[in-house]
C-alpha positions in Angstrom: -10.9 36.0 0.1 -9.2 33.2 -1.8 -8.9 30.1 0.3 -5.5 28.6 -0.5 -3.5 25.9 1.3 0.3 25.5 1.1 1.2 21.9 1.4 4.5 20.2 1.5 4.4 16.6 0.5 7.0 14.1 -0.4 4.4 11.6 -1.7 1.1 13.3 -1.3 -2.0 12.5 -3.4 -4.5 15.2 -4.2 -7.4 12.8 -3.8 -10.3 13.2 -6.2 -13.5 11.3 -5.8 -13.8 10.4 -9.5 -14.2 6.7 -8.8 -16.9 4.3 -9.9 -19.0 3.8 -6.7 -17.0 4.0 -3.5 -14.2 6.2 -2.4 -12.3 6.2 0.9 -13.6 9.4 2.2 -14.4 9.3 5.8 -12.6 11.3 8.4 -9.5 9.2 8.6 -11.4 5.9 8.3 -12.1 3.4 5.6 -15.7 4.0 5.0 -16.9 3.6 1.4 -19.2 6.3 0.1 -20.7 6.9 -3.3 -18.5 8.6 -5.8 -19.8 9.1 -9.3 -22.4 6.3 -9.2 -25.6 6.5 -7.3 -26.2 2.7 -7.3 -25.1 -0.5 -8.8 -26.5 -4.0 -9.6 -24.6 -7.3 -9.3 -25.4 -10.5 -11.1 -26.3 -13.6 -9.1 -23.0 -15.2 -10.1 -21.0 -12.2 -8.9 -19.3 -11.7 -12.2 -21.2 -8.7 -13.7 -21.5 -5.2 -12.1 -23.7 -2.6 -13.6 -23.0 0.9 -12.3 -25.6 3.6 -12.6 -23.9 7.0 -12.7 -25.5 10.3 -11.5 -27.0 12.0 -14.6 -25.5 15.5 -13.8 -21.8 14.7 -13.5 -19.6 17.4 -14.9 -15.9 17.9 -15.4 -14.4 21.2 -14.1 -14.8 22.7 -17.6 -18.5 22.2 -17.5 -18.6 19.3 -19.9 -20.5 16.1 -19.0 -18.6 13.2 -17.3 -20.0 10.0 -18.6 -19.6 6.2 -18.4 -17.4 6.4 -21.5 -14.9 8.3 -19.5 -14.6 5.3 -17.1 -14.3 2.9 -20.0 -11.6 5.0 -21.6 -9.7 5.4 -18.4 -9.6 1.8 -17.4 -8.7 0.6 -20.8 -6.0 3.3 -21.0 -4.4 2.0 -17.8 -4.3 -1.5 -19.4 -3.0 -0.4 -22.7 0.3 -2.1 -23.3 1.9 1.0 -24.8 1.2 3.0 -21.6 3.1 0.5 -19.5 1.3 1.6 -16.4 2.6 0.0 -13.2 -1.0 0.1 -11.9 -2.3 -2.2 -14.6 -2.2 -5.2 -12.4 -4.8 -3.6 -10.1 -7.4 -4.0 -12.9 -6.6 -7.6 -13.6 -9.8 -8.7 -11.8 -11.7 -7.4 -14.9 -12.3 -10.0 -17.6 -9.5 -10.1 -20.2 -7.7 -7.2 -18.5 -4.5 -9.1 -18.1 -4.8 -10.6 -21.5 -5.1 -7.2 -23.1 -2.3 -5.7 -21.0 0.0 -8.5 -22.1 -0.9 -8.4 -25.8 -3.0 -11.6 -25.9 -6.3 -10.0 -26.8 -7.8 -6.8 -28.2 -9.1 -3.8 -26.3 -12.7 -4.6 -27.3 -12.5 -7.9 -25.4 -11.8 -6.2 -22.0 -14.9 -6.6 -19.7 -15.8 -2.9 -19.3 -18.3 -1.1 -21.5 -20.3 2.1 -21.4 -23.8 1.0 -22.3 -25.0 4.6 -22.4 -23.9 7.9 -20.8 -24.9 6.9 -17.3 -24.5 3.1 -17.4 -21.2 1.2 -17.0 -21.1 -2.6 -17.3 -18.1 -4.4 -15.8 -17.5 -8.2 -16.2 -15.0 -9.8 -13.9 -12.7 -12.8 -14.4 -13.9 -14.4 -11.1 -16.3 -13.4 -8.4 -14.3 -10.8 -6.4 -15.7 -9.9 -3.1 -13.5 -6.8 -2.8 -14.2 -5.4 -6.2 -16.2 -2.4 -4.9 -13.3 -1.6 -2.6 -10.7 -1.5 -5.3 -12.7 0.9 -7.4 -11.7 3.4 -4.7 -8.1 3.2 -6.1 -6.8 6.2 -8.0 -6.2 4.0 -11.1 -10.0 3.6 -11.4 -10.6 7.3 -11.7 -12.3 8.5 -14.9 -10.2 10.3 -17.4 -11.4 12.8 -20.0 -9.9 11.6 -23.3 -9.4 15.0 -24.8 -7.6 16.2 -21.7 -5.4 13.1 -21.5 -4.4 13.5 -25.1 -3.8 17.2 -25.0 -2.1 17.3 -21.6 -4.6 19.9 -20.3 -5.4 19.7 -16.6 -8.6 18.0 -15.6 -10.6 17.3 -12.5 -14.2 16.8 -11.5 -16.9 19.1 -10.1 -15.7 20.6 -6.8 -18.9 22.0 -5.1 -18.0 20.4 -1.8 -14.4 21.6 -1.7 -13.7 24.5 0.6 -10.3 25.4 -0.9 -9.8 27.3 -4.0 -6.2 26.3 -4.5 -3.6 23.9 -3.1 0.1 24.8 -3.8 2.4 21.9 -3.4 6.1 22.5 -2.7 9.0 20.1 -2.1 11.6 20.4 0.6 13.8 17.4 1.2 15.4 18.3 4.5 13.3 17.6 7.6 14.5 20.4 9.8 14.0 22.9 7.0 10.5 21.6 6.6 9.8 22.2 10.3 11.1 25.7 10.2 9.1 26.5 7.1 5.9 25.3 8.8 6.5 27.1 12.0 7.1 30.3 10.0 3.7 29.9 8.4 5.2 29.5 4.9 3.5 26.1 4.5 0.3 24.8 6.2 0.7 21.0 6.2 3.4 18.4 5.6 4.0 14.7 5.8 7.8 15.1 5.8 8.0 14.9 9.6 11.5 14.9 11.1 12.5 13.3 14.5 12.8 16.8 15.9 9.2 17.6 14.8 8.0 14.3 16.3 9.5 15.3 19.6 8.4 18.9 19.6 4.8 18.1 18.6 4.4 14.7 20.3 1.5 15.9 22.5 0.1 18.5 20.2 -3.1 18.2 18.1 -1.1 19.6 15.2 0.6 16.2 14.8 -2.1 13.8 13.6 -1.8 10.0 13.3 -3.8 7.9 10.8 -4.1 4.2 10.6 -2.8 2.8 7.3 -3.3 -0.6 5.8 0.3 -1.5 5.3 3.4 -3.3 6.6 7.0 -2.4 6.6 9.3 -5.4 6.4 12.7 -6.7 5.3 13.2 -8.9 2.3 15.6 -11.8 2.7 17.3 -12.7 -0.5 16.5 -16.4 -0.5 19.1 -17.1 -3.1 21.8 -15.8 -0.6 20.0 -17.1 2.5 18.4 -20.4 1.3 18.3 -22.0 4.8 14.8 -21.3 6.3 16.3 -21.7 9.8 18.6 -18.7 9.2 15.7 -16.6 8.0 13.5 -17.6 10.9 16.4 -16.9 13.3 16.9 -13.4 11.9 13.1 -12.7 12.3 12.5 -14.2 15.8 15.7 -12.6 17.3 14.2 -9.1 16.7 12.6 -7.2 19.6 10.0 -5.3 17.6 8.4 -3.7 20.6 11.7 -2.0 21.6 12.6 -1.0 18.1 9.2 0.5 17.3 8.7 2.3 20.6 12.3 3.5 21.2 14.0 3.9 17.8 11.1 5.0 15.5 9.9 8.5 16.2 6.3 7.9 15.1 6.1 4.7 17.3 4.2 2.4 15.0 2.7 -0.9 16.1 5.1 -3.9 16.0 4.1 -6.5 13.4 2.6 -9.7 14.7 2.1 -11.0 11.2 2.3 -9.9 7.6 -1.3 -8.8 7.2 -1.7 -5.6 9.2 -4.4 -4.6 11.6 -7.5 -3.1 10.1 -8.3 -5.5 7.3 -11.6 -7.2 7.8 -12.2 -10.9 8.4 -15.3 -12.2 6.6 -18.2 -12.9 9.0 -16.4 -11.5 12.1 -16.6 -8.2 13.9 -12.8 -8.6 14.6 -10.2 -7.9 11.9 -8.1 -10.5 10.2 -5.1 -9.9 12.4 -7.2 -10.5 15.6 -8.9 -13.6 14.2 -5.8 -15.2 12.9 -3.7 -14.2 15.9 0.0 -13.4 16.4 2.3 -15.4 14.1 5.6 -13.6 14.9 7.3 -14.0 18.3 10.4 -12.6 20.0 12.5 -15.6 21.0 16.2 -14.8 21.0 17.1 -18.1 22.6 15.1 -20.1 20.1 16.6 -18.0 17.3 20.1 -18.8 18.5 19.3 -22.5 18.6 18.0 -22.3 15.0 21.1 -20.5 13.9 23.4 -23.1 15.6 21.6 -25.9 13.7 22.2 -24.0 10.4 25.8 -23.5 11.3 26.3 -27.2 12.0 24.9 -27.8 8.5 27.3 -25.4 6.8 26.0 -21.8 7.3 28.9 -19.4 7.6 28.2 -17.3 10.7 31.6 -15.6 10.5 30.9 -14.0 7.1 29.8 -10.4 6.6 26.4 -10.0 5.1 24.8 -7.0 3.3 21.9 -5.1 4.8 20.5 -2.6 2.3 18.4 0.4 3.4 17.5 3.9 2.2 19.9 6.7 3.2 17.8 7.8 6.2 19.1 8.3 9.7 16.2 6.5 11.4 16.6 3.5 9.2 20.3 3.4 10.0 19.6 3.4 13.7 17.1 0.5 13.3 19.5 -1.5 11.2 22.4 -1.1 13.7 20.1 -2.5 16.5 19.1 -5.7 14.9 21.3 -8.8 14.8 24.7 -8.4 16.3 23.8 -8.7 20.0 21.4 -11.7 19.8 23.0 -13.7 17.0 26.5 -12.5 16.7 26.1 -12.0 12.9 28.0 -9.3 11.1 26.0 -7.1 8.6 27.5 -4.3 6.5 25.0 -1.6 6.0 24.8 -0.2 2.5 22.6 2.9 1.8 21.2 4.3 -1.3 19.2 7.4 -2.0 15.5 6.9 -2.9 16.1 7.5 -6.6 18.5 4.6 -6.9 17.4 2.3 -4.1 14.7 0.4 -5.9 16.9 -0.3 -8.9 19.5 -1.9 -6.6 16.7 -3.8 -4.9 15.5 -5.2 -8.2 19.0 -6.2 -9.1 19.2 -8.3 -5.9 22.2 -6.4 -4.5 21.6 -7.4 -0.9 21.3 -10.2 1.6 18.6 -8.3 3.5 16.8 -5.2 2.3 14.1 -2.8 3.5 10.8 -3.1 1.8 7.1 -2.4 2.5 3.6 -2.4 1.1 0.5 -0.3 1.6 -2.7 -2.2 0.6 -5.3 -0.8 -1.7 -8.6 -2.3 -0.5 -10.2 -4.0 2.5 -9.3 -7.6 1.9 -6.2 -9.6 3.0 -5.6 -10.4 -0.7 -4.3 -6.8 -1.1 -1.3 -7.8 1.0 -0.9 -11.5 0.4 -0.9 -11.3 -3.5 2.3 -9.2 -3.2 4.3 -12.3 -2.4 3.3 -14.4 -5.5 6.2 -15.8 -7.4 5.8 -13.2 -10.2 6.6 -10.5 -7.6 9.2 -12.5 -5.6 11.4 -12.9 -8.7 12.6 -9.3 -8.3 12.2 -9.0 -4.5 13.1 -11.7 -2.1 13.8 -14.4 -4.7 11.7 -16.9 -2.8 11.1 -20.1 -4.8 10.7 -23.8 -4.5 7.9 -26.2 -3.6 6.5 -24.2 -0.7 6.6 -20.9 -2.5 4.7 -22.6 -5.4 2.2 -24.0 -2.8 1.7 -20.4 -1.5 1.1 -19.2 -5.0 -1.5 -21.9 -5.6 -3.3 -21.0 -2.4 -3.6 -17.3 -3.2 -4.7 -18.0 -6.7 -7.2 -20.4 -5.5 -8.7 -17.7 -3.2 -9.2 -15.5 -6.2 -11.7 -17.9 -7.6 -13.5 -19.0 -4.4 -17.0 -17.9 -3.8 -17.3 -19.5 -0.3 -16.0 -16.6 1.8 -15.6 -18.7 5.0 -13.4 -21.1 3.1 -11.6 -18.3 1.3 -10.6 -16.5 4.5 -9.6 -19.8 6.1 -7.3 -20.3 3.1 -5.8 -16.9 3.5 -5.0 -17.6 7.1 -3.4 -20.8 6.1 -1.3 -19.1 3.4 -0.1 -16.4 5.8 1.0 -19.0 8.3 3.0 -20.7 5.6 4.5 -17.4 4.6 5.7 -16.6 8.1 7.0 -20.2 8.6 9.1 -19.9 5.5 10.1 -16.3 6.2 11.1 -14.9 2.8 10.3 -11.6 4.5 10.6 -10.2 8.0 7.6 -8.0 8.9 8.8 -5.3 11.3 5.9 -2.9 12.0 2.5 -1.8 10.7 2.5 1.4 8.7 0.7 4.6 9.8 0.7 8.0 8.3 1.0 11.4 9.9 0.4 15.0 9.1 1.9 18.0 10.8 -0.5 20.9 10.3 -0.4 24.6 11.1 -2.8 26.0 13.7 -4.8 27.5 10.9 -5.8 24.2 9.3 -9.0 22.3 9.9 -10.5 19.0 8.7 -7.6 17.8 6.6 -7.3 14.0 6.8 -5.5 10.9 5.4 -7.3 7.8 4.3 -6.2 4.3 5.1 -4.2 4.2 1.8 -2.1 7.1 3.2 -3.6 9.6 0.7 -4.1 13.1 1.9 -7.6 14.3 1.3 -7.4 18.0 0.7 -11.1 17.9 -0.3 -12.1 18.3 3.4 -9.5 20.8 4.4 -10.3 24.4 5.5 -7.9 27.3 6.3 -8.9 29.7 9.0 
């Protein structure tokens, strides 16, 4: 009998373990396990990694998968003509950014297949999380002939129980629920408020921790007074919002870096070691706002809050600032297809945003607020923004991990103090599965791993 799973996914990833050494592949956790390499060596200076691939790797058509497929794939992501939005994820590799921006040739990029089973990678700086980021999809090998002919490709699937996964798209949440209950699909991540309520205590609704934070960008060009931004952030009762207005009940944000990212040398995670940086203080928030008003801030104006056109987001937005601060916000909504264009254009005073990290290091979150990124997000600039930039860039070159993590903690505190963003809650992912589905899981990057799924 053919084993087929019908999946509905608005942003699902058919995860393949075609990555250099590790891949996030534990049951809902963030354990790194070998992918295509059986071992690796690292030079004493931490700059050169030599990966030793298994000697029997095959593509699905039976042809060998070699180190050259990794070299081709990584350089392809960096090729200027491809214009990949993932290219920045490979910038830790020597000359990767230079090649991507047209400042050097492809041959100068620090990745080379020494033979069929040996891949040498040279980094710009010692990067403690390099093995972690090889678990990202953009580090997957690509078969050149497949990429250039548009044929489908994958890797050997001996451990996969399913013969086929059919992915369908249904935009409306209630229709999705009906379709799953009728047995027409087996799993979905498009989970409506109704589905949340109906399956709240059921093993069919599965929660997975995700390394990410949902937050709001403050347009610092429109809201240049840090006291206003801090007032907007500290007047929010995140506990009430997350537990009463968001169906999935995520954890309220106590900082920008979410729970689950490691802190070097500690059994506790970064969030626990650094502690809570965000407080709920409506009285203090009102005092800050009053100071700003005395210095010219217009509290009687109407400001723009931009969100996606989703009912839950509208409910959250309506609950935020009127009661505690008396500020008026006009809510503007856009469909997903146009939202990010408006966001890039800066058509807001406050706007919903978020980020899911790619690897187990606080840098995966903190580098997203560099000036190069802020220019089209929250428009944060000035001396302290540049100081933050310098701190994060300094961390990239540091080999003393104790000092590096202390610097990360200092940088996050500066970020929260300046408040170009307002962290709201930590992300988590969910799947709603049929009673016939076993062993399907999401990793900490919110990718659905169909590799482990079974259909009864």
